[in-house]
C-alpha positions as CSV (number, residue, x, y, z in Angstrom):
1,X,0.0,0.0,0.0
2,X,2.8,2.4,0.9
3,X,4.6,1.6,-2.3
4,X,1.5,2.4,-4.3
5,X,1.1,5.7,-2.5
6,X,4.7,6.6,-3.2
7,X,4.2,5.7,-6.9
8,X,1.0,7.8,-7.0
9,X,2.8,10.7,-5.3
10,X,5.7,10.6,-7.8
11,X,3.3,10.5,-10.7
12,X,1.0,13.3,-9.4
13,X,3.5,15.8,-8.1
14,X,5.9,15.9,-11.1
15,X,3.5,17.2,-13.6
16,X,3.5,20.9,-14.7
17,X,0.5,21.9,-12.7
18,X,1.3,19.8,-9.7
19,X,-1.0,16.9,-10.8
20,X,-4.7,16.3,-10.6
21,X,-6.7,17.3,-7.6
22,X,-5.7,15.3,-4.5
23,X,-8.2,15.2,-1.6
24,X,-6.8,16.5,1.7
25,X,-7.1,13.1,3.4
26,X,-5.2,11.4,0.7
27,X,-2.6,14.2,0.7
28,X,-2.0,13.7,4.4
29,X,-1.7,9.9,3.9
30,X,0.9,10.5,1.2
31,X,2.9,12.8,3.5
32,X,2.8,10.3,6.4
33,X,4.0,7.5,4.2
34,X,7.2,9.3,3.4
35,X,9.8,8.9,6.0
36,X,12.5,11.3,4.7
37,X,11.2,14.7,5.7
38,X,14.0,16.5,3.9
39,X,13.5,14.6,0.7
40,X,12.1,16.2,-2.5
41,X,9.0,14.0,-2.5
42,X,7.9,15.2,0.9
43,X,8.7,18.8,0.2
44,X,6.6,18.7,-3.0
45,X,3.7,17.3,-1.0
46,X,4.2,20.0,1.6
47,X,4.3,22.6,-1.1
48,X,1.0,21.3,-2.5
49,X,-0.6,21.4,0.9
50,X,0.7,24.9,1.4
51,X,-0.8,26.1,-1.9
52,X,-4.1,24.5,-1.2
53,X,-4.3,26.0,2.3
54,X,-3.6,29.5,1.0
55,X,-6.0,29.3,-1.8
56,X,-8.7,27.9,0.5
57,X,-8.3,30.6,3.1
58,X,-8.3,33.4,0.7
59,X,-11.4,32.1,-1.0
60,X,-13.2,31.8,2.3
61,X,-12.3,35.2,3.8
62,X,-15.0,37.8,4.4
63,X,-15.7,40.6,6.9
64,X,-17.2,38.4,9.6
65,X,-14.4,35.8,9.6
66,X,-11.3,37.8,8.7
67,X,-9.9,37.5,12.2
68,X,-10.1,33.7,12.1
69,X,-8.6,33.5,8.6
70,X,-5.7,35.7,9.6
71,X,-4.9,33.3,12.5
72,X,-5.1,30.3,10.2
73,X,-2.8,32.0,7.7
74,X,-0.2,32.6,10.4
75,X,-0.4,28.8,11.1
76,X,1.1,28.0,7.8
77,X,4.5,29.1,6.5
78,X,3.9,32.6,5.1
79,X,7.6,33.2,4.5
80,X,7.8,30.2,2.2
81,X,4.4,30.8,0.6
82,X,4.5,34.6,0.1
83,X,4.6,34.2,-3.6
84,X,1.6,31.8,-3.5
85,X,-0.2,34.3,-1.2
86,X,0.3,37.2,-3.5
87,X,-0.7,35.3,-6.6
88,X,-3.8,33.8,-5.0
89,X,-5.0,37.1,-3.5
90,X,-4.5,39.0,-6.8
91,X,-6.5,36.3,-8.7
92,X,-9.2,36.4,-6.1
93,X,-9.4,40.2,-6.3
94,X,-9.6,40.1,-10.1
95,X,-12.5,37.6,-10.0
96,X,-14.3,39.3,-7.1
97,X,-13.4,43.1,-7.1
98,X,-16.3,43.8,-4.6
99,X,-14.3,42.1,-1.9
100,X,-11.2,44.3,-2.5
101,X,-11.5,46.1,0.8
102,X,-11.5,42.7,2.6
103,X,-8.4,41.5,0.8
104,X,-6.7,44.7,1.6
105,X,-7.5,44.4,5.3
106,X,-6.1,40.8,5.2
107,X,-2.9,42.1,3.6
108,X,-2.7,44.9,6.1
109,X,-2.6,42.4,9.0
110,X,-0.1,40.1,7.3
111,X,2.1,43.2,6.5
112,X,2.5,44.0,10.1
113,X,4.2,40.7,10.8
114,X,5.7,40.0,7.4
115,X,6.5,43.3,5.6
116,X,8.1,41.4,2.7
117,X,4.6,40.0,1.8
118,X,3.1,43.5,1.5
119,X,6.2,44.8,-0.5
120,X,6.0,41.9,-2.9
121,X,2.3,42.3,-3.5
122,X,2.7,46.0,-4.2
123,X,5.5,45.4,-6.7
124,X,3.4,42.9,-8.6
125,X,0.4,45.2,-8.6
126,X,2.6,48.1,-10.0
127,X,3.8,45.8,-12.8
128,X,0.3,44.6,-13.5
129,X,-1.0,48.1,-13.6
130,X,1.6,49.2,-16.1
131,X,0.9,46.2,-18.3
132,X,-2.9,46.7,-18.3
133,X,-2.4,50.5,-18.9
134,X,-0.1,49.9,-21.9
135,X,-2.5,47.3,-23.3
136,X,-5.5,49.6,-22.8
137,X,-7.2,46.8,-20.8
138,X,-9.7,49.1,-19.0
139,X,-11.5,46.5,-16.8
140,X,-8.4,44.8,-15.4
141,X,-6.8,48.3,-15.0
142,X,-9.7,49.5,-12.9
143,X,-9.6,46.3,-10.7
144,X,-5.8,46.8,-10.2
145,X,-6.0,50.5,-9.3
146,X,-8.9,49.6,-6.9
147,X,-6.6,47.1,-5.1
148,X,-3.8,49.7,-4.9
149,X,-6.3,52.3,-3.6
150,X,-7.3,50.1,-0.7
151,X,-3.7,49.3,0.1
152,X,-3.2,53.1,0.3
153,X,-6.2,53.4,2.6
154,X,-4.7,50.7,4.8
155,X,-1.3,52.6,4.8
156,X,0.5,49.6,3.3
157,X,1.9,51.8,0.5
158,X,2.6,55.5,0.7
159,X,0.2,58.1,-0.8
160,X,2.9,59.2,-3.2
161,X,2.2,56.1,-5.4
162,X,-1.5,57.2,-5.7
163,X,-0.6,60.6,-6.8
164,X,1.9,59.2,-9.4
165,X,-0.9,56.9,-10.8
166,X,-3.3,59.9,-11.1
167,X,-0.6,61.9,-12.9
168,X,0.0,59.1,-15.3
169,X,-3.7,58.6,-16.0
170,X,-4.3,62.3,-16.6
171,X,-1.1,63.1,-18.5
172,X,-2.7,62.2,-21.9
173,X,-6.3,62.0,-20.8
174,X,-8.7,59.8,-22.7
175,X,-12.2,58.6,-22.0
176,X,-10.8,55.3,-20.6
177,X,-8.0,56.8,-18.6
178,X,-10.3,59.4,-17.0
179,X,-12.7,56.6,-16.1
180,X,-9.9,54.7,-14.4
181,X,-8.8,57.8,-12.6
182,X,-12.4,58.5,-11.3
183,X,-12.7,54.9,-10.1
184,X,-9.3,55.3,-8.3
185,X,-10.3,58.5,-6.6
186,X,-13.6,57.1,-5.5
187,X,-11.7,54.4,-3.5
188,X,-8.8,56.4,-2.0
189,X,-10.0,60.0,-2.4
190,X,-10.9,60.3,1.3
191,X,-7.5,59.1,2.4
192,X,-5.7,61.5,0.0
193,X,-7.8,64.4,1.2
194,X,-7.1,63.6,4.8
195,X,-3.4,63.3,4.2
196,X,-3.0,66.5,2.1
197,X,-5.1,68.4,4.7
198,X,-2.8,67.3,7.5
199,X,0.2,68.2,5.4
200,X,-1.1,71.7,4.7
201,X,-2.4,72.1,8.3
202,X,1.1,71.3,9.7
203,X,2.8,73.3,6.9
204,X,5.2,70.5,6.4
205,X,5.7,69.7,2.7
206,X,8.7,67.8,1.5
207,X,10.4,68.7,-1.7
208,X,9.4,65.6,-3.5
209,X,5.8,65.8,-2.2
210,X,5.6,69.4,-3.2
211,X,6.7,68.7,-6.8
212,X,4.2,65.8,-7.1
213,X,1.3,67.9,-5.6
214,X,2.0,70.8,-7.9
215,X,2.2,68.6,-11.0
216,X,-1.0,66.8,-10.0
217,X,-2.9,70.2,-9.7
218,X,-1.5,71.3,-13.1
219,X,-2.6,68.1,-14.8
220,X,-6.0,68.3,-13.2
221,X,-6.4,71.9,-14.4
222,X,-5.1,71.5,-17.9
223,X,-5.5,68.0,-19.1
224,X,-9.1,67.3,-17.9
225,X,-10.4,70.3,-19.9
226,X,-9.1,68.7,-23.1
227,X,-11.5,65.7,-22.8
228,X,-15.0,66.7,-24.0
229,X,-16.7,63.5,-25.1
230,X,-20.1,62.5,-23.8
231,X,-18.8,59.5,-21.9
232,X,-16.3,61.7,-20.1
233,X,-19.0,64.3,-19.3
234,X,-21.1,61.5,-17.8
235,X,-18.1,60.4,-15.7
236,X,-17.5,64.0,-14.5
237,X,-21.2,64.3,-13.6
238,X,-20.9,61.1,-11.4
239,X,-17.9,62.5,-9.5
240,X,-19.6,65.9,-9.2
241,X,-22.6,64.2,-7.6
242,X,-20.3,62.4,-5.1
243,X,-18.6,65.6,-4.1
244,X,-22.0,67.5,-3.9
245,X,-23.6,64.9,-1.6
246,X,-20.9,65.1,1.0
247,X,-17.1,65.1,1.5
248,X,-15.6,62.2,-0.5
249,X,-15.5,59.1,1.6
250,X,-18.0,60.1,4.2
251,X,-21.0,58.1,2.9
252,X,-20.7,55.7,0.0
253,X,-17.0,55.7,-0.4
254,X,-15.3,55.4,3.1
255,X,-11.6,54.8,3.1
256,X,-11.8,51.9,5.7
257,X,-14.8,50.3,7.1
258,X,-14.9,50.2,10.9
259,X,-15.0,46.3,10.8
260,X,-11.8,46.2,8.7
261,X,-9.8,48.8,10.7
262,X,-7.8,46.0,12.3
263,X,-4.3,47.6,12.5
264,X,-3.1,50.4,14.6
265,X,-1.4,53.2,12.7
266,X,1.8,52.8,14.7
267,X,2.0,49.1,14.0
268,X,1.7,49.4,10.2
269,X,4.7,49.3,7.9
270,X,4.3,51.7,5.0
271,X,6.3,51.0,1.9
272,X,7.7,53.8,-0.3
273,X,7.5,52.4,-3.8
274,X,7.5,54.6,-6.9
275,X,5.6,53.9,-10.1
276,X,8.5,54.5,-12.5
277,X,10.9,52.0,-10.9
278,X,11.6,48.6,-12.3
279,X,10.8,45.9,-9.8
280,X,11.5,42.2,-9.7
281,X,8.2,40.3,-9.3
282,X,10.1,37.2,-8.0
283,X,7.9,34.7,-10.0
284,X,10.2,31.9,-8.9
285,X,8.4,32.0,-5.5
286,X,5.3,30.8,-7.3
287,X,6.8,27.4,-8.1
288,X,8.3,24.6,-6.0
289,X,12.0,24.8,-5.3
290,X,13.9,22.1,-3.3
291,X,15.2,23.4,0.0
292,X,18.1,21.5,1.5
293,X,17.5,23.1,4.9
294,X,13.7,22.4,4.9
295,X,13.4,21.1,8.5
296,X,15.5,23.9,9.9
297,X,13.6,26.6,8.1
298,X,10.3,25.0,9.3
299,X,11.5,25.0,12.9
300,X,12.5,28.7,12.6
301,X,9.0,29.5,11.3
302,X,7.5,27.6,14.2
303,X,9.3,29.8,16.6
304,X,8.1,32.9,14.8
305,X,4.5,31.5,14.8
306,X,4.7,31.0,18.5
307,X,5.7,34.7,19.0
308,X,2.8,35.8,16.9
309,X,0.1,33.5,18.0
310,X,1.4,32.5,21.4
311,X,1.3,29.1,23.0
312,X,-1.9,27.3,22.4
313,X,-1.9,25.7,25.9
314,X,-1.5,29.1,27.6
315,X,-4.3,30.6,25.5
316,X,-6.6,27.8,26.6
317,X,-5.6,28.2,30.2
318,X,-6.1,32.0,30.0
319,X,-9.5,31.4,28.3
320,X,-10.6,29.1,31.1
321,X,-9.3,31.5,33.8
322,X,-11.2,34.3,32.0
323,X,-14.3,32.2,32.1
324,X,-14.0,31.5,35.8
325,X,-13.5,35.3,36.4
326,X,-16.6,36.1,34.5
327,X,-18.5,33.5,36.4
328,X,-17.2,35.0,39.7
329,X,-18.4,38.4,38.5
330,X,-21.9,37.0,37.7
331,X,-22.1,35.4,41.0
332,X,-21.1,38.6,42.7
333,X,-23.7,40.6,40.7
334,X,-26.4,38.1,41.7
335,X,-25.5,38.4,45.4
336,X,-25.3,42.2,45.2
337,X,-26.6,43.7,48.4
338,X,-25.7,40.7,50.5
339,X,-22.8,40.2,52.8
340,X,-19.5,39.2,51.2
341,X,-18.4,35.7,51.7
342,X,-15.6,34.7,54.0
343,X,-13.2,34.3,51.1
344,X,-13.5,38.0,50.2
345,X,-14.0,37.4,46.5
346,X,-15.9,40.7,46.2
347,X,-12.8,42.7,47.1
348,X,-10.4,40.7,45.0
349,X,-12.5,41.1,41.8
350,X,-11.9,44.8,41.7
351,X,-9.2,45.7,39.2
352,X,-7.4,49.1,39.6
353,X,-5.7,50.3,36.4
354,X,-2.7,52.4,37.3
355,X,-1.2,52.5,33.8
356,X,-3.6,55.3,32.7
357,X,-4.3,53.3,29.5
358,X,-7.7,54.8,29.1
359,X,-6.4,58.3,29.6
360,X,-3.7,57.9,27.0
361,X,-6.3,56.4,24.5
362,X,-8.6,59.4,25.1
363,X,-5.8,61.9,24.6
364,X,-4.8,60.1,21.4
365,X,-8.4,60.1,20.1
366,X,-8.9,63.8,20.9
367,X,-5.6,64.7,19.2
368,X,-6.3,62.8,16.0
369,X,-9.8,64.3,15.9
370,X,-8.4,67.8,16.2
371,X,-5.7,67.2,13.6
372,X,-8.1,65.6,11.1
373,X,-10.7,68.4,11.2
374,X,-11.0,71.0,8.5
375,X,-12.6,73.7,10.6
376,X,-13.5,74.3,14.3
377,X,-17.2,73.5,13.7
378,X,-16.4,70.1,12.3
379,X,-14.0,69.4,15.1
380,X,-16.5,70.4,17.8
381,X,-19.1,68.1,16.2
382,X,-16.7,65.2,16.1
383,X,-15.6,65.7,19.7
384,X,-19.2,65.9,20.9
385,X,-20.0,62.7,19.2
386,X,-17.3,61.0,21.3
387,X,-19.7,61.3,24.2
388,X,-16.9,62.1,26.7
389,X,-17.8,61.8,30.3
390,X,-18.2,65.0,32.4
391,X,-15.2,63.8,34.5
392,X,-13.0,63.9,31.3
393,X,-14.0,67.5,30.3
394,X,-10.8,68.8,31.9
395,X,-8.7,66.4,29.9
396,X,-10.3,67.5,26.7
397,X,-9.8,71.2,27.5
398,X,-6.2,70.5,28.4
399,X,-5.7,68.8,25.0
400,X,-7.1,71.8,23.2
401,X,-4.7,74.1,25.0
402,X,-1.8,71.7,24.5
403,X,-2.4,71.4,20.8
404,X,-2.6,75.2,20.5
405,X,0.7,75.6,22.4
406,X,2.5,73.1,20.1
407,X,1.8,75.1,16.9
408,X,4.6,77.3,15.5
409,X,2.3,80.3,15.5
410,X,-1.1,81.0,17.0
411,X,-3.9,79.5,14.9
412,X,-7.4,81.0,15.5
413,X,-8.9,77.5,15.0
414,X,-8.1,76.6,18.6
415,X,-9.5,79.8,20.1
416,X,-12.8,79.3,18.1
417,X,-12.9,75.7,19.2
418,X,-12.5,76.5,22.9
419,X,-15.0,79.4,22.6
420,X,-17.6,77.0,21.0
421,X,-17.3,74.5,23.9
422,X,-17.6,77.2,26.5
423,X,-20.7,78.6,24.9
424,X,-22.3,75.2,24.3
425,X,-22.0,74.1,27.9
426,X,-21.0,76.3,30.8
427,X,-19.4,73.2,32.4
428,X,-16.5,73.7,30.1
429,X,-15.7,77.1,31.5
430,X,-14.6,75.7,34.8
431,X,-11.7,73.6,33.3
432,X,-10.5,76.5,31.1
433,X,-10.4,78.9,34.2
434,X,-8.4,76.3,36.1
435,X,-6.1,75.8,33.1
436,X,-5.6,79.6,33.0
437,X,-4.5,79.7,36.6
438,X,-2.2,76.7,36.2
439,X,-0.6,78.1,33.1
440,X,0.1,81.4,34.7
441,X,1.6,79.8,37.8
442,X,3.9,77.6,35.7
443,X,4.5,80.1,32.8
444,X,8.2,80.2,33.5
445,X,8.4,76.6,32.2
446,X,7.0,77.6,28.8
447,X,9.0,78.2,25.7
448,X,8.5,81.6,24.1
449,X,6.4,80.2,21.2
450,X,4.2,78.2,23.6
451,X,3.8,81.2,25.9
452,X,2.7,83.4,23.1
453,X,0.2,80.9,21.7
454,X,-1.4,80.3,25.1
455,X,-1.7,84.0,25.9
456,X,-3.4,84.7,22.6
457,X,-5.8,81.7,23.1
458,X,-6.9,83.1,26.5
459,X,-7.1,86.6,25.1
460,X,-9.6,85.3,22.5
461,X,-11.7,83.6,25.3
462,X,-11.7,86.8,27.3
463,X,-12.7,89.2,24.5
464,X,-15.5,86.8,23.4
465,X,-16.7,86.5,27.0
466,X,-16.3,82.7,26.8
467,X,-14.7,82.6,30.2
468,X,-15.3,85.1,33.1
469,X,-13.0,88.1,33.5
470,X,-13.0,87.5,37.2
471,X,-10.2,85.0,37.0
472,X,-7.8,87.9,36.2
473,X,-7.8,88.5,39.9
474,X,-5.4,85.6,40.1
475,X,-2.7,87.9,38.6
476,X,-0.8,90.3,41.0
477,X,1.2,92.8,39.0
478,X,4.0,94.0,41.1
479,X,7.8,93.6,41.4
480,X,7.7,90.7,43.8
481,X,4.8,88.5,42.5
482,X,5.8,88.5,38.9
483,X,8.7,87.0,36.9
484,X,10.0,88.0,33.5
485,X,7.9,85.2,31.8
486,X,4.7,86.2,33.6
487,X,5.2,89.8,32.6
488,X,5.7,88.8,29.0
489,X,2.5,86.7,29.3
490,X,0.5,89.7,30.6
491,X,2.0,91.9,27.9
492,X,0.9,89.6,25.1
493,X,-2.5,89.0,26.7
494,X,-3.4,92.7,27.0
495,X,-1.9,93.7,23.6
496,X,-4.1,91.0,22.0
497,X,-7.2,92.2,24.0
498,X,-6.5,95.8,22.9
499,X,-6.2,94.7,19.3
500,X,-9.5,92.7,19.5
501,X,-11.6,95.0,21.6
502,X,-10.0,98.4,20.9
503,X,-8.4,100.6,23.5
504,X,-11.7,102.4,24.3
505,X,-13.7,99.2,24.9
506,X,-10.9,97.6,26.9
507,X,-10.6,100.7,29.1
508,X,-14.4,100.7,29.6
509,X,-14.2,97.0,30.6
510,X,-11.5,97.8,33.1
511,X,-13.5,100.6,34.6
512,X,-16.6,98.4,34.9
513,X,-17.8,98.6,38.5
514,X,-18.7,94.9,38.6
515,X,-15.2,93.9,37.6
516,X,-13.1,96.0,40.0
517,X,-12.2,93.0,42.1
518,X,-10.9,91.2,38.9
519,X,-8.5,94.1,38.1
520,X,-7.3,95.0,41.7
521,X,-4.2,92.9,41.2
522,X,-3.4,94.2,37.7
523,X,-4.0,97.9,38.6
524,X,-3.0,97.9,42.3
525,X,-3.9,100.9,44.5
526,X,-2.7,99.5,47.9
527,X,1.0,100.7,47.7
528,X,2.5,103.6,45.8
529,X,5.4,101.4,44.6
530,X,3.0,98.8,43.2
531,X,0.9,101.5,41.5
532,X,4.0,103.0,40.0
533,X,5.2,99.6,38.8
534,X,1.8,99.0,37.0
535,X,1.8,102.4,35.4
536,X,5.4,101.8,34.1
537,X,4.5,98.4,32.9
538,X,1.4,99.3,30.8
539,X,3.0,102.5,29.5
540,X,6.1,100.6,28.3
541,X,4.0,98.1,26.3
542,X,2.1,100.9,24.6
543,X,-1.1,100.7,26.7
544,X,-0.6,103.8,28.8
545,X,-4.2,104.9,28.1
546,X,-5.3,102.1,30.5
547,X,-3.6,103.8,33.4
548,X,-5.4,107.2,33.5
549,X,-7.3,106.4,36.7
550,X,-4.3,104.9,38.2
551,X,-2.2,108.1,37.6
552,X,-5.0,110.2,39.2
553,X,-5.0,107.8,42.2
554,X,-1.2,108.1,42.5
555,X,-1.5,111.9,42.6
556,X,-4.0,111.7,45.5
557,X,-1.7,109.3,47.3
558,X,1.2,111.7,46.9
559,X,-0.9,114.5,48.4
560,X,-1.9,112.4,51.4
561,X,1.7,111.3,51.9
562,X,3.9,114.4,52.0
563,X,7.1,112.4,52.3
564,X,6.7,111.5,48.7
565,X,8.2,114.3,46.8
566,X,6.1,116.1,44.2
567,X,9.2,116.6,42.0
568,X,9.2,112.9,41.1
569,X,5.7,113.2,39.9
570,X,6.0,116.5,37.9
571,X,7.7,114.9,35.0
572,X,5.2,112.2,34.7
573,X,1.9,114.1,34.1
574,X,2.0,113.1,30.5
575,X,0.7,109.5,30.3
576,X,2.8,108.6,27.3
577,X,5.9,108.7,29.5
578,X,6.6,106.0,32.1
579,X,7.3,106.9,35.7
580,X,10.9,105.7,35.6
581,X,12.1,104.3,38.9
582,X,15.6,103.0,39.3
583,X,14.3,100.0,41.1
584,X,12.3,98.8,38.1
585,X,14.5,99.8,35.1
586,X,15.6,96.2,34.5
587,X,12.0,95.0,34.3
588,X,11.0,97.7,31.9
589,X,14.0,97.0,29.7
590,X,13.0,93.4,29.4
591,X,9.4,94.2,28.6
592,X,10.4,96.4,25.8
593,X,12.0,93.5,24.1
594,X,10.0,91.2,21.8
595,X,9.8,87.6,23.2
């Protein structure tokens, strides 16, 4: 019997296509009958089993079972079978283009563990696209660019490749090439829009990216106008409707479905491959090749597989322990309100997370939401949809201030965003007032750029009455309670307020009877030296008009205290001149300097 199996194996596996179909049970029997595990016959059978496994898993994958299929793929040797995997998934995508997003998600997970697999697939797709484009094979070209588009969405390949494809398609625009370009933009337009928005928002454009973006805009502006056939007009009308309905990708053309967003952005390996390069498709990986170190290489992959999937026994034990924990929780819930048992299981079931994982995740979500928003209204809407707990309002307000401080220059977007939250819900005013106090107390730790941005942010909140002016009472403007950094902060704050409100309105606000307590520290009247210091300060920064009442008050103080010479006051009647005091000259010199 064994001899017959060996004969059948030698006849079946040496044909060009690997022989006729062999049932899995018979294939396992043939493998078991071969004693030499390093022999060519056994390796051929193992190759056939590998090929059948890859083809079967790819044909079965869908949105609901993709996690299971990924685990089963890692069970087989993906390093040895990477050529088979790429060929099988390209064939499956060509025959079922509606599942392209599923195949791209499968590749995204495999690419995190085996980047060579993703790189090989992209190279083959680039070669396939160039061939179909040169042959004017529109249908296959559309399917190929659709696959590339979803690989761009999954961050497997850089967006530069997408822009190069669009430039090639629109360089000599025809009806077919424009149709391919439209199909391509439908799939990855949302991703490209988000990427370019972030680049422009951060004002970080590399030289190569700038050249490509400029070329792309030129092509869109000049080449598309040359195409005027009825078919192309209909295609443009389709794209116009998509853009009119909503932002591209929001409704019918999302970049990644939530069910297929399986890979964290930090874990993904993005390949930088250009369209014009000549790549080796490594077709030799599609066919069997004898491996003299077959057993050693299989053992190496087994160790890699254990690192990826973990030990099966430990997984089972953890599952069983997890089940017992859930049972304990159920029993505790059922006995809620009763006395705890003598074993104290109720206390031991409480898990305290000291790693602040949830806090880090929240900050990351808020940061990404802010950076991906086009304007403050869209950002506020997205943040409100997160349904953040009231206890986390302070964290969100801190993130808004932190993001504003990190910018190179002040961006009004953050001031409008903070204003919107304060006006929507008064509960947001409390965190911003506390942040103002904390920032002022620790302003000496801020860099000059951060100090300026934070001061302008709070100046916007003050002049729009988003936060109460009463918190200005926290500031004590005198020689002993201020530092050089805090004086620069006050300078920028009031200069920005004067620019926004105007000197007349700002002066009226300062003289408001209901706000006198708020300005007692900024315009002190308790000691002559503090009053003189405040007058010198505001005069030196060009806001001497705010100190008229303070100057009159200083005159009355001089009259009441004869020991203060009138000569020192005579030269300072004009409010445009500071009351120079030798004790405060260094502070005034510093304030006259730009931060």
